[in-house]
C-alpha positions as CSV (number, residue, x, y, z in Angstrom):
1,M,19.2,10.2,-13.4
2,T,18.0,7.3,-15.6
3,R,17.9,5.0,-12.5
4,L,15.4,7.4,-10.9
5,F,12.9,7.3,-13.8
6,L,13.3,3.5,-14.5
7,P,11.4,2.4,-11.4
8,I,8.6,4.9,-12.1
9,K,8.3,3.6,-15.7
10,R,8.1,0.0,-14.5
11,C,5.5,0.7,-11.8
12,F,3.3,3.0,-13.8
13,L,1.5,0.5,-16.1
14,P,0.4,-1.9,-13.4
15,I,-0.8,0.9,-11.1
16,A,-2.6,2.8,-14.0
17,L,-4.3,-0.4,-15.2
18,T,-5.4,-1.3,-11.7
19,A,-6.6,2.2,-11.1
20,L,-8.7,2.1,-14.2
21,L,-10.3,-1.2,-13.2
22,M,-11.0,-0.3,-9.7
23,T,-12.6,3.1,-10.4
24,H,-15.2,1.3,-12.5
25,A,-15.9,-1.2,-9.8
26,A,-16.6,1.3,-7.1
27,V,-16.4,5.0,-6.5
28,A,-13.6,5.8,-4.1
29,S,-13.8,8.4,-1.4
30,D,-10.1,8.7,-0.8
31,F,-7.1,8.0,-3.0
32,V,-3.6,7.3,-1.5
33,F,-0.4,7.5,-3.4
34,G,2.8,6.4,-1.7
35,L,6.5,6.2,-2.6
36,G,9.1,4.3,-0.6
37,V,11.6,1.5,-0.3
38,T,11.6,-2.2,0.6
39,D,14.1,-4.2,2.5
40,F,14.9,-7.0,0.1
41,D,18.6,-6.1,0.0
42,D,21.0,-3.5,1.3
43,D,20.0,-1.0,-1.4
44,G,16.3,-1.7,-1.1
45,Q,13.9,-1.4,-4.0
46,F,11.9,1.5,-5.0
47,A,8.2,0.9,-4.3
48,A,5.1,2.8,-5.4
49,E,1.6,2.2,-4.0
50,L,-1.8,3.3,-4.9
51,E,-4.9,2.7,-2.7
52,F,-8.6,3.5,-3.1
53,H,-10.8,3.9,0.0
54,S,-14.5,3.9,0.3
55,D,-16.5,6.2,2.5
56,P,-16.4,4.9,6.1
57,V,-18.7,2.0,6.6
58,W,-18.2,1.5,10.3
59,Q,-16.9,3.4,13.3
60,V,-14.9,1.5,15.8
61,A,-13.2,3.0,18.9
62,G,-13.2,6.4,17.3
63,A,-11.7,5.2,14.0
64,D,-13.4,5.4,10.6
65,V,-13.3,2.0,9.0
66,S,-13.5,1.7,5.2
67,V,-13.1,-0.8,2.4
68,L,-9.8,-0.5,0.4
69,G,-8.2,-1.7,-2.7
70,A,-4.4,-1.6,-2.8
71,V,-1.6,-2.0,-5.4
72,V,2.0,-2.1,-4.6
73,A,4.7,-2.3,-7.3
74,T,8.5,-2.4,-7.0
75,D,11.2,-1.3,-9.5
76,N,12.0,-4.8,-10.4
77,G,8.4,-5.6,-11.4
78,D,7.1,-7.3,-8.2
79,L,3.3,-6.6,-7.8
80,F,0.8,-7.0,-5.0
81,I,-2.9,-6.4,-5.6
82,G,-5.3,-6.7,-2.7
83,A,-8.5,-5.6,-1.0
84,G,-9.4,-5.3,2.6
85,V,-10.2,-2.9,5.4
86,S,-8.6,0.4,6.5
87,A,-9.0,2.4,9.6
88,V,-8.2,6.1,10.3
89,R,-8.3,7.4,13.9
90,P,-8.1,11.1,14.4
91,L,-5.7,12.3,17.2
92,S,-5.4,15.9,18.3
93,N,-4.1,18.9,16.3
94,G,-4.7,17.4,12.9
95,W,-2.7,14.2,13.6
96,Y,-4.1,10.8,12.8
97,L,-3.2,7.0,13.0
98,E,-3.9,4.8,10.0
99,G,-3.9,1.1,9.7
100,S,-5.0,-1.5,7.2
101,F,-5.2,-5.3,6.5
102,A,-5.5,-6.6,2.9
103,P,-5.2,-10.1,1.6
104,G,-4.2,-10.3,-2.1
105,Y,-2.3,-11.7,-5.0
106,Y,1.5,-11.3,-5.2
107,D,3.6,-11.8,-8.3
108,N,7.3,-11.8,-8.0
109,S,9.5,-11.1,-11.0
110,D,12.7,-12.4,-9.5
111,P,13.4,-15.6,-7.5
112,A,15.2,-13.4,-4.9
113,T,11.9,-11.7,-4.1
114,D,9.7,-14.9,-3.9
115,L,7.6,-14.5,-0.8
116,G,6.6,-18.2,-0.7
117,N,3.0,-18.1,-2.1
118,D,0.7,-16.2,-4.5
119,L,-1.7,-15.4,-1.6
120,E,-0.1,-12.8,0.6
121,F,-1.3,-10.5,3.4
122,R,-0.4,-6.8,3.7
123,T,-0.7,-5.0,7.0
124,L,0.1,-1.3,7.4
125,I,0.4,1.2,10.3
126,G,1.1,4.9,9.8
127,L,1.2,8.3,11.5
128,G,0.0,11.3,9.5
129,R,-1.2,14.9,9.6
130,T,-4.0,16.7,7.8
131,L,-2.8,19.7,5.9
132,S,-4.7,23.0,5.7
133,N,-6.0,22.1,2.2
134,G,-7.6,18.9,3.5
135,A,-4.9,16.5,2.0
136,R,-3.2,14.2,4.4
137,V,0.4,13.2,4.5
138,S,1.7,10.2,6.4
139,V,4.7,7.9,7.0
140,A,3.7,4.3,7.1
141,V,5.4,0.9,7.6
142,S,3.8,-2.1,5.9
143,H,4.6,-5.8,5.8
144,I,3.6,-8.3,3.1
145,S,3.8,-12.0,4.0
146,N,1.9,-15.2,3.6
147,A,1.4,-15.7,7.4
148,G,3.1,-19.1,7.2
149,I,0.7,-20.8,4.7
150,G,3.4,-21.1,2.0
151,D,6.5,-23.2,1.6
152,S,8.5,-20.3,2.9
153,N,7.6,-17.0,4.5
154,P,10.4,-14.4,4.2
155,G,8.0,-11.4,4.0
156,V,9.0,-7.9,3.0
157,N,8.8,-4.6,4.8
158,L,8.1,-1.2,3.1
159,L,8.6,2.3,4.4
160,T,6.5,4.8,2.5
161,L,5.7,8.5,2.4
162,R,1.9,8.7,1.6
163,L,-0.4,11.5,0.3
164,R,-4.1,10.9,0.9
165,Y,-6.7,13.1,-0.8
């Protein structure tokens, strides 16, 4: 049971501090909280993510495009903080596709999770459904890497269950 709460304890402070800073910078229209795992090793690492999305600023091909701020933290202390663009495209019967791109700062706490550069790029694609109360739940796959601009580029993939409200 202690193993379950230790990742949450390690992730809480960076996410809470970033949330506080970002809410003063801009008023968010949507908040997204996600929990998932990474692929760094056979067991994976617990990951938590928090995103803030503005009201849509563009509409492209039926998708609402907004500005986002994102924080991803793992149970060993790795941290990604970035900002970029997000798109949500409604499908039928309450389903939707989501995607985002965010460059940002990456800080690894362990040489085994070094992604090769401080500047990393996070891409995400997900499929979700709007609930009757207006909240949205999705499953997303994201990838963080430096796009080949660093000395090495191992990248990391995350699988997350997300709640958007």
